[in-house]
C-alpha positions, 0 to 999 in steps of 0.5 A: 480500365487500368489506372496507375493503381490497378496492375496491368499483367503481362508475360515475357514474349520469350515465355512459351505456352508451357505454363511455367511462367511468371507475370509482372505489372511494370506499370506500378514501378513509377508510381509505386516503386515496386514490381509486382510479380505473380504466378500466371497459373494462380492469377488470384493467388499471392503477389510478391513485390520487389523494389524497382532497383533490386528487380532491374538488377536481377533482370540485368543479371539474367540477361547477361547469364550471371545465374547460368542456365537450367 
């Protein structure tokens, strides 16, 4: 069961099944002010927590191509 304090992990719909993905738990943004991020290949490994504002700016930068492409 997912609650406000339990992360609900998901990958972007743009992710392919290549295995090089990160997962986020956006459900904690409102209640905790943080976006947890983890490596999808290591679901029991470390989790990084990013403040909502900077994470939203990062995502916006990705969408506008601010960081270029690989």
